[in-house]
SERO-4910 file (N, C-alpha, C, O; in steps of 0.05 Angstrom, whole numbers):
BEGIN
 pado doro    nc1    nc2    nc3   cac1   cac2   cac3    cc1    cc2    cc3    oc1    oc2    oc3
  Met    A   -258   -537   -429   -246   -527   -405   -267   -530   -382   -290   -522   -386
  Pro    A   -259   -541   -359   -278   -544   -337   -287   -517   -326   -274   -497   -330
  Asp    A   -311   -517   -314   -321   -492   -302   -310   -490   -273   -320   -504   -255
  Phe    A   -291   -473   -269   -279   -469   -243   -291   -445   -228   -280   -436   -208
  Thr    A   -313   -434   -238   -326   -411   -226   -333   -415   -196   -327   -398   -180
  Pro    A   -344   -438   -188   -350   -442   -160   -325   -442   -142   -325   -431   -120
  Val    A   -304   -454   -152   -279   -454   -137   -268   -426   -135   -260   -417   -113
  Phe    A   -267   -412   -157   -258   -384   -157   -274   -367   -138   -263   -351   -122
  Ser    A   -301   -369   -138   -318   -353   -121   -312   -358    -92   -311   -339    -76
  Glu    A   -309   -383    -84   -302   -389    -56   -275   -377    -48   -273   -365    -27
  Leu    A   -255   -382    -65   -228   -372    -58   -227   -341    -59   -213   -329    -43
  Arg    A   -242   -329    -77   -243   -300    -79   -255   -289    -52   -244   -269    -42
  Ala    A   -276   -301    -43   -288   -292    -18   -269   -294      6   -267   -276     22
  Ile    A   -254   -316      7   -234   -320     28   -214   -298     27   -207   -286     48
  Met    A   -203   -292      4   -183   -271      1   -194   -244      9   -181   -229     24
  Leu    A   -218   -237      0   -229   -210      5   -236   -207     35   -232   -185     46
  Val    A   -245   -227     48   -251   -225     77   -226   -221     93   -225   -203    110
  Ala    A   -205   -236     87   -180   -234    103   -165   -209     97   -151   -198    114
  Ala    A   -167   -199     72   -152   -176     64   -169   -151     62   -164   -133     46
  Lys    A   -189   -149     79   -210   -128     78   -199   -100     78   -212    -82     66
  Asp    A   -177    -95     91   -166    -68     92   -145    -62     70   -135    -40     69
  Asn    A   -139    -81     54   -120    -78     33   -133    -70      7   -156    -78      1
  Pro    A   -119    -54     -9   -131    -46    -35   -133    -68    -55   -114    -84    -59
  Val    A   -156    -69    -68   -160    -89    -90   -150    -75   -116   -161    -55   -124
  Ala    A   -130    -88   -128   -118    -76   -152   -133    -85   -177   -135    -71   -197
  Lys    A   -145   -110   -176   -160   -120   -199   -181   -139   -188   -175   -157   -172
  Asp    A   -205   -136   -198   -227   -155   -191   -244   -158   -216   -264   -144   -220
  Ala    A   -236   -178   -232   -249   -184   -257   -258   -213   -256   -247   -229   -240
  Pro    A   -276   -222   -273   -283   -250   -273   -258   -268   -277   -243   -266   -296
  Gly    A   -254   -285   -257   -231   -303   -258   -205   -292   -251   -184   -305   -254
  Asp    A   -204   -267   -241   -178   -254   -235   -181   -234   -213   -193   -212   -217
  Leu    A   -170   -239   -190   -170   -221   -167   -141   -216   -158   -126   -235   -155
  Val    A   -134   -191   -155   -107   -184   -145   -111   -164   -122   -125   -144   -125
  Val    A    -98   -170    -99   -100   -152    -76    -72   -144    -69    -53   -161    -67
  His    A    -68   -118    -64    -42   -108    -55    -43   -103    -25    -63   -106    -12
  Thr    A    -20    -95    -14    -18    -86     13    -17    -56     12    -16    -44     -9
  Thr    A    -16    -44     36    -13    -14     37     17     -6     37     23     17     36
  Arg    A     34    -26     38     63    -21     38     73    -18      9     62    -29    -10
  Leu    A     95     -2      6    107      1    -20    133    -14    -20    148    -16      0
  Asp    A    140    -25    -44    166    -38    -47    188    -18    -52    182      6    -51
  Lys    A    212    -27    -56    235     -9    -60    232      9    -84    246     30    -86
  Asn    A    214      2   -103    210     18   -127    186     37   -124    178     50   -143
  Gly    A    174     37   -100    151     54    -95    124     43   -105    104     57   -106
  Lys    A    124     17   -112     99      4   -121     87    -12    -98    102    -21    -80
  Pro    A     61    -14    -98     48    -30    -76     57    -59    -77     60    -71    -98
  Glu    A     62    -70    -53     69    -98    -50     43   -115    -55     21   -106    -48
  Trp    A     46   -139    -65     24   -157    -69     17   -171    -43     35   -179    -28
  Phe    A     -8   -174    -37    -17   -190    -15    -26   -217    -25    -17   -238    -14
  Gly    A    -42   -218    -46    -51   -243    -56    -66   -241    -83    -71   -219    -93
  Ala    A    -72   -264    -94    -86   -265   -120   -101   -291   -122    -92   -311   -111
  Val    A   -123   -290   -136   -138   -315   -143   -143   -314   -173   -154   -294   -183
  Met    A   -135   -335   -187   -137   -334   -216   -147   -361   -227   -137   -382   -218
  Ile    A   -165   -360   -245   -173   -384   -260   -153   -389   -282   -148   -373   -299
  Lys    A   -141   -413   -280   -122   -422   -301   -135   -443   -318   -159   -449   -314
  Lys    A   -120   -454   -336   -132   -474   -354   -142   -499   -340   -163   -510   -346
  Asn    A   -126   -509   -320   -132   -535   -307   -138   -533   -277   -142   -554   -264
  Tyr    A   -139   -509   -266   -143   -506   -237   -147   -476   -231   -145   -459   -248
  Val    A   -153   -471   -206   -154   -443   -195   -130   -440   -177   -126   -456   -159
  Ser    A   -114   -419   -182    -91   -414   -165    -97   -393   -144   -111   -373   -150
  Tyr    A    -87   -398   -120    -91   -380    -97    -63   -372    -87    -49   -389    -76
  His    A    -55   -347    -92    -29   -338    -84    -31   -322    -58    -47   -304    -56
  Leu    A    -15   -330    -39    -14   -316    -13     15   -307     -8     31   -322      2
  Phe    A     20   -282    -17     48   -272    -17     61   -269     10     86   -271     12
  Pro    A     46   -265     32     60   -265     58     75   -291     64     94   -291     79
  Leu    A     66   -313     53     81   -339     56    108   -338     42    127   -351     51
  Tyr    A    110   -322     21    136   -320      7    156   -304     24    179   -311     25
  Thr    A    146   -282     36    164   -266     52    169   -277     80    189   -270     93
  Asp    A    150   -293     90    152   -304    117    142   -333    117    119   -338    125
  Pro    A    159   -352    108    150   -380    106    141   -392    132    127   -412    132
  Ser    A    149   -380    155    141   -391    181    110   -389    185    100   -402    202
  Leu    A     97   -372    169     68   -370    171     55   -397    165     33   -403    175
  Gly    A     68   -413    149     57   -439    141     63   -462    161     56   -485    156
  Ala    A     77   -455    183     83   -476    203     56   -488    213     38   -473    220
  Gly    A     55   -514    214     31   -527    224     11   -532    202    -11   -542    208
  Met    A     17   -526    177     -1   -531    155     -6   -561    152     13   -577    155
  Ser    A    -31   -568    147    -37   -597    144    -23   -608    119    -17   -593    100
  Asp    A    -19   -634    120     -7   -647     96    -25   -644     72    -16   -641     49
  Ala    A    -51   -645     76    -70   -642     54    -68   -615     40    -68   -614     16
  Leu    A    -65   -594     56    -62   -567     44    -34   -565     31    -31   -553     10
  Ala    A    -14   -576     44     13   -575     34     15   -588      6     31   -580    -11
  Lys    A     -1   -609      2     -1   -623    -24    -12   -605    -46     -6   -609    -69
  Arg    A    -28   -585    -39    -38   -566    -58    -19   -543    -64    -23   -528    -83
  Gln    A      2   -541    -48     21   -519    -51     40   -523    -74     51   -545    -78
  Gln    A     43   -502    -90     60   -502   -113     80   -479   -107     72   -456   -107
  Gly    A    105   -485   -104    124   -464    -97    120   -455    -68    111   -471    -52
  Lys    A    127   -430    -62    126   -421    -35     99   -409    -27     92   -410     -3
  Ser    A     85   -397    -46     61   -382    -38     36   -387    -54     17   -371    -53
  Cys    A     36   -408    -70     13   -414    -87      1   -441    -81     14   -461    -75
  Phe    A    -26   -441    -82    -41   -466    -77    -60   -469   -101    -72   -450   -111
  Asn    A    -63   -494   -111    -79   -499   -134   -103   -518   -127    -99   -537   -112
  Phe    A   -126   -511   -137   -151   -526   -131   -167   -531   -156   -168   -513   -174
  Lys    A   -180   -554   -158   -197   -560   -180   -226   -561   -171   -245   -558   -187
  Thr    A   -231   -566   -145   -258   -569   -134   -259   -553   -108   -239   -546    -96
  Val    A   -284   -547   -100   -288   -535    -74   -282   -556    -52   -294   -577    -53
  Glu    A   -265   -549    -34   -257   -567    -12   -260   -553     14   -241   -540     23
  Pro    A   -284   -555     27   -290   -539     51   -269   -540     73   -262   -519     84
  Asp    A   -258   -563     79   -239   -565    101   -213   -551     94   -202   -536    110
  Leu    A   -203   -555     70   -179   -541     61   -183   -511     58   -165   -495     64
  Phe    A   -207   -504     49   -213   -475     46   -214   -462     73   -206   -438     76
  Ala    A   -224   -476     93   -225   -464    120   -197   -461    131   -191   -440    143
  Glu    A   -180   -480    126   -152   -478    135   -138   -455    120   -122   -440    131
  Leu    A   -143   -453     94   -132   -431     78   -142   -404     87   -127   -385     87
  Ala    A   -167   -402     95   -178   -377    105   -163   -369    131   -156   -345    134
  Ala    A   -158   -388    148   -144   -382    173   -115   -373    167   -105   -355    179
  Leu    A   -103   -387    148    -75   -380    140    -74   -352    128    -56   -336    133
  Thr    A    -94   -346    111    -95   -319     98   -100   -297    119    -88   -276    118
  Lys    A   -117   -303    138   -122   -284    160    -96   -279    176    -89   -256    183
  Lys    A    -82   -300    181    -56   -298    195    -36   -281    179    -22   -265    190
  Gly    A    -36   -286    153    -18   -270    135    -26   -241    133     -9   -224    129
  Ser    A    -51   -235    136    -61   -208    134    -53   -191    159    -53   -167    157
  Ala    A    -47   -204    181    -40   -190    205    -14   -174    201    -11   -152    213
  Gly    A      3   -184    185     28   -169    180     29   -153    154     48   -140    148
  Ala    A      7   -154    140      6   -140    114     -2   -111    116     -4    -97     96
***
């Protein structure tokens, strides 16, 4: 299995900086989960995002994109190619330009979280 630790570390930092006021539900090696301060209809915290090392890539989940797809308006084609579903992006290597764009998108998503 490839060592995705550098990719995870970079994406983890992006998530934590943008979601600084949101509660961290889990922060373990290879697994970060951040909630919002809002509660869902069942009284549980809503998810803001997650970063997870998978078998073949690192996944970066940005849940505000799921609830408000317009946040992704203007996304570059290169970042869109990394998108899996509505709110997940997959990476195998550190990609500074795409990570900078993802950081801006995450910051934008945190404004409504």
